[in-house]
N, C-alpha and C positions, 0 to 999 in steps of 0.2 A: 129575414136574414140581414137586411141592410137598414141602417138608420134612416129615419125620415126627417126631412127638413122642409120648411115652408117655401113655396114658390112665390117669391116676392113680387112677381109681375103678373099675378092672378088676383082677381078681385077678392076671392074667398081665401087667399093665402093657403091653398090646399097643401097637404103634406105629401111629399114625393120621395120615394126611395133614392138615396144618394150613394155614390161610390161604386156604381155598376161598371165602371171602367176596369174593375178587378177581373171581370169576366174576359175582357179583351186581353189583359195581361196573362191570365192563366191559359186560355186557349191558344194564344199566339206562342207562348213559351213551349207548350207541349208540342205543338205542330212543328216548330223550328227544331226542337231537340230531337224529335223523331226523325226529321229530315236529316239531321246531322248523324244520327245513329245509323240509319240505313245507307247513307253515303259512305260511312267508314267501313261498311262491310265489303265494299268494292275496293280492293287494295290497289287498283290501278288509277284511281282518281288522284289528282294533285291537291296540294294544300290550299291553293287558291279557290277551288270549288267546294272544298269540305268545310272550311272555316266560316264563311259568311253566315250560314244559319245559326251557328253557335254564338258568334259575335253579336248578331242581331238579337238573339234570345236573351243574352246577358244584358244588353242595353235596355230592352223592354222591361225586363225584370227589375233592373235598378230604377228606371223611370217610374214604374208602378210603385215601388217601395218608397221612393222619395215623395210621390204624391200621397201615398197612404200616411206617411209621417205628417205631412202637412194637414191632411184631413183630421188626424187625431190630435195633433199638438198645435195646429195653427202657427206654423213657423214664421218668424219674421223674415222679410225679404232679404235682409243683409246676410242671413244664414242660407236660405234655400237658393238664392241666386247663384251661388258658387258650387253647390252640391253636384250639379250635373258634370262638373269636371271629372268626377270619379268615373262616370260612365264613359268618358273619353279615353280612359287608359287602355281597355281592350281594343278600341277602334284605332288608336295611334299605333299600338303594337301590330295589329293586322296590316295597317297601311304601310308600315315599315318593313314587315316581313315579306309581303307579296312580291315586290313593292308596288304601291299605287303611285301614279305620277304626282309629284309634289308641286303642282302648279294649278292655277285657276285662270281660265280664259274669259276675258270680259270684253264686250264690244267697246270700240273707241279706244279704251285703255290698252287692250291687247292681252297677251298671256303673261302672267306674273309667276315666275318660278321662285318658290320660297325655300327650296333646298331642304336641309335638315329641319329648319324652323317649321316646316309644314306639319311634321309629326308631333312636335312638342308644343307648338303655339297655335297654329291655324286650326287643327282638328279640335282641340279643347275649346277654342273660342267659338267655333261653329256649333258644337254640341250645346254649349252653355247659352248662347244667344237664341238659338232656335227653340230649345226647350222652354226658356223663360218667356219668349215672345208669344209662343203658342198658349202658354198658361195664362198670360195676361189678357188675352182677347177672349172673354167669356162672360158669363152672367145672364145670358138669354137662352131660351130653349132652342137648341139646334145649333147655336153658334159654335160651341166647343167641339161639335162632332162633324157637322156638314163641311165646314171650311177645311179642316185637316184632311177629310176624305177626298175633297177636290184636289188638293195638292198631292196626296198619295197616289191617286189615279193618274195624274199627270206624270209623276216620276216613273210609275210603272210602265206607262205607255212608251217611254224612251229608254228603258233599262235593259231591253233584250231578255235573255234567258233568266236573269236575276229576278225578274218580276214574279217568278214562282215563290219567292220567299214571302210574298205578301198576299197570296191568293186567299188563304184562310183568315189572316189578320184583317184584311180589307172586308171580307164578308161579315165577320163578327162586328167590325166597327160600323158598317152600314146598317146592320140590324139595330145596334145601339142608337145610331143617328136617327133612325125612323121613330123609335119610341121617345127619344129625347126631344125631337122637334115637336112631337105631339104633347109634350109636357108630362109624359108618364114616368120618366126616369131622369136622373142626373148621373153623369159619369164621374163627377167630382174631380178633385185634383189628381186622384189616382189615374183617371183616364187621360186628363189633359197632359200630365207629365209623361205618361207612357207613350202617347201618340207623338208628343214633341220629340222625345228621344228616338222614336221609330223613324220619323222623317229625317232627322239629322244622321242617324246611323245608316239608314238605307242610302241616302244621298252620297255619303262618304264611301260606302262599300261599292256602290255602282258608279262612282266617279262622276256624280252629277251635282257637284257643289254649287257651281254658278247657276244652274237651273233651279236649284232649291232657293237660292238667294232671290232670284227674280220672282219665283212663285210666292214667296212670303213677304213681298213688299208691303202689302196692307198691314201685316203683322208688325213689321218693322216701323211703319209710320205710326201705328197705334202705341207701341212701346216708347217710341221717341217722344211723342206728345206727353204721355204719362210721366216719364222720367224728367223731362224738361220742366213741366209745370210743378212737379213736386220739389225738385232740387232748387229751382229758381224762385218760385212763388210760394213754396210750401203749401200747396193746395192739392186736393185730390179730385179726380173725376167722379161725378155722380149724376145719375139720370133719374128724373122724377117720374112717378107713375100715379096717374090720377084715377086709377080704377079701370080705365079703358085703354089709354094710350101713353106712350113715353114721350118725354120732352126734356130739354135741358136749356140752361141759360148761359152755357159756356162751351168752349171747345178745348177739352183737356184729354180727349181720347177719340178713337175712331167713332165709337158709339155716340158720344156727346156731340161730335162734329156733325154727324148725320142728323141727329135730332135737335140741333141748335135752333131754337125758336120755331120748331116744326113738330107737330104732334103726329106720331106714327105708331102703329101697332107693333107689338114685339115681333111678329112674323115678318112685317114689312122691313124692319131693321135687319133681321137675320137674312132675308132674301137679298137686300141691297149689298150687305157685306159679302155674302156668298158670291154674288155676281162680280164684285170687285176682285175677290180671290180667284174666281174663274178666269177673269180677264188677265190677271198677272200670271196665272198658270198657263194660259194660252200663249202669252208672250214668251214664257219659258220654253214652250214647245217650238215656237218659231225660232227662238234663240238656238235651240239644238239643231234645227234644220239648216240655218245659215251660218252658225258658228260652232261646229262640232268640236 
């Protein structure tokens, strides 16, 4: 059912089914839409509790569709970088309608109140940046699935009752992560874009924007390196594979920084980056504890 692509970091370049992130999109959307349907049967519930599953389902569906387009058409970055702005429309509407607080609290800096700009500028920027940074950190078995799962679990741990929105999506994503880490499947851009929009949408719905930003610091570092080296030096990051281990002769991304003049296996690199994401997510949990 799924197209097969070669695993570039295996000696035999074995063919692996790609695009299984579609399973995450389909199951998550059905789960959330069913939740929305059964909540609407209770006429006493308020709009603040009914809308979140519908909004999150719409965002995941659009993220998956965007990734599917990229898998099919191999979209250029100048096009797909701004497409997540469309997914921000229902989120901005929800944030304005409830309303969610239009501010973000940051340590040292303090609380920044954006006012009306929060709905029309901040929300779209968060969705766009998170979706693209999550999509950019990939290419190794398990990297595209384990790291987002860590961030997702961290957000769920501090989101209170809203965590129910991600019970089934997380279970499906963890199952995909297990097979992806073992090199049995790829989630493709369909999966990485869908999980990116999931993180952004859930953080906005649960009012955990600052926690999300802290959690994805390794992602932001990776994207910053990639963009700076591309726009300033017109060069791209690439990691060499000698049939057994990865190595690089430059520092143009998080992966190439870790493997710079150092031979590491694919799994070692994935574990190191996962630990970094785990550390930033742990910092976000402490952030919530001391800066609610």
